[in-house]
C-alpha positions as CSV (number, residue, x, y, z in Angstrom):
1,M,142.7,102.5,121.8
2,P,144.3,101.6,125.1
3,T,148.0,100.8,125.5
4,P,148.7,97.3,124.3
5,L,149.0,94.6,127.0
6,T,152.3,92.6,126.8
7,V,152.1,89.0,127.8
8,N,154.7,86.2,127.8
9,V,153.8,83.1,125.6
10,H,153.6,80.8,128.7
11,E,151.2,83.1,130.4
12,A,149.2,83.5,127.2
13,K,148.8,79.7,126.9
14,T,147.6,79.6,130.5
15,H,145.1,82.4,130.2
16,F,144.2,82.3,126.5
17,S,140.5,82.5,127.0
18,R,140.8,85.5,129.2
19,L,143.1,87.2,126.8
20,L,140.8,86.4,123.9
21,E,137.9,88.1,125.8
22,K,140.1,91.2,126.3
23,V,141.0,91.3,122.6
24,H,137.4,90.9,121.6
25,A,136.6,93.9,123.8
26,G,139.1,96.0,121.9
27,Q,142.4,95.5,123.9
28,E,145.5,94.9,121.8
29,V,147.7,92.1,123.2
30,I,151.4,91.7,122.4
31,L,152.7,88.2,122.8
32,A,156.4,88.1,123.9
33,K,158.9,85.3,123.7
34,A,161.8,85.6,126.1
35,G,160.7,89.2,126.8
36,K,160.8,90.3,123.1
37,P,157.6,91.1,121.2
38,Y,156.8,88.2,118.9
39,A,153.2,88.5,117.8
40,R,150.1,90.7,118.2
41,M,146.5,89.8,118.9
42,V,144.0,92.4,117.7
43,P,140.2,92.3,117.3
44,L,138.8,91.7,113.9
45,E,137.1,94.5,112.0
46,P,133.3,94.0,111.9
47,A,132.2,92.0,108.9
48,R,130.6,94.2,106.2
49,S,127.5,93.1,104.6
50,Q,128.0,91.8,101.0
51,R,125.0,93.8,99.8
52,Q,124.8,97.5,100.3
53,S,121.8,99.5,99.2
54,G,122.7,102.2,96.8
55,R,126.3,101.2,96.3
56,L,126.1,101.7,92.5
57,A,124.0,104.9,92.6
58,G,125.1,107.3,90.0
59,K,127.1,104.8,88.1
60,T,125.8,104.0,84.6
61,L,126.8,101.6,81.9
62,D,128.2,102.9,78.7
63,A,125.3,103.0,76.1
64,S,127.3,100.6,73.8
65,F,126.7,97.9,76.4
66,F,123.2,97.5,75.0
67,D,124.4,97.3,71.3
68,A,123.9,94.0,69.5
69,L,126.9,91.6,69.5
70,P,128.6,91.0,66.2
71,D,127.6,87.8,64.3
72,A,131.0,86.2,64.9
73,E,130.8,86.7,68.6
74,L,127.2,85.4,68.7
75,A,128.3,82.3,66.8
76,A,131.2,81.7,69.2
77,W,128.8,81.9,72.2
78,S,126.4,79.4,70.6
79,G,129.2,77.0,69.7
80,E,129.1,77.5,65.9
């Protein structure tokens, strides 16, 4: 990653769109207030897809998962 670009807040307000484009392209921007670093603008990480094929491959449920529920629990689920 290139060296961060330091910009005063006043300049950042004036050229916000231009700075935003630089950040989107991968440039880190440090916002300074009275010459002192105050905040940092960095690009977001690419969004991951919620669904990933094979993400649970090799993971199995415990065999007891398929056992019948006790009568008391079945009654609680059915509102009895």
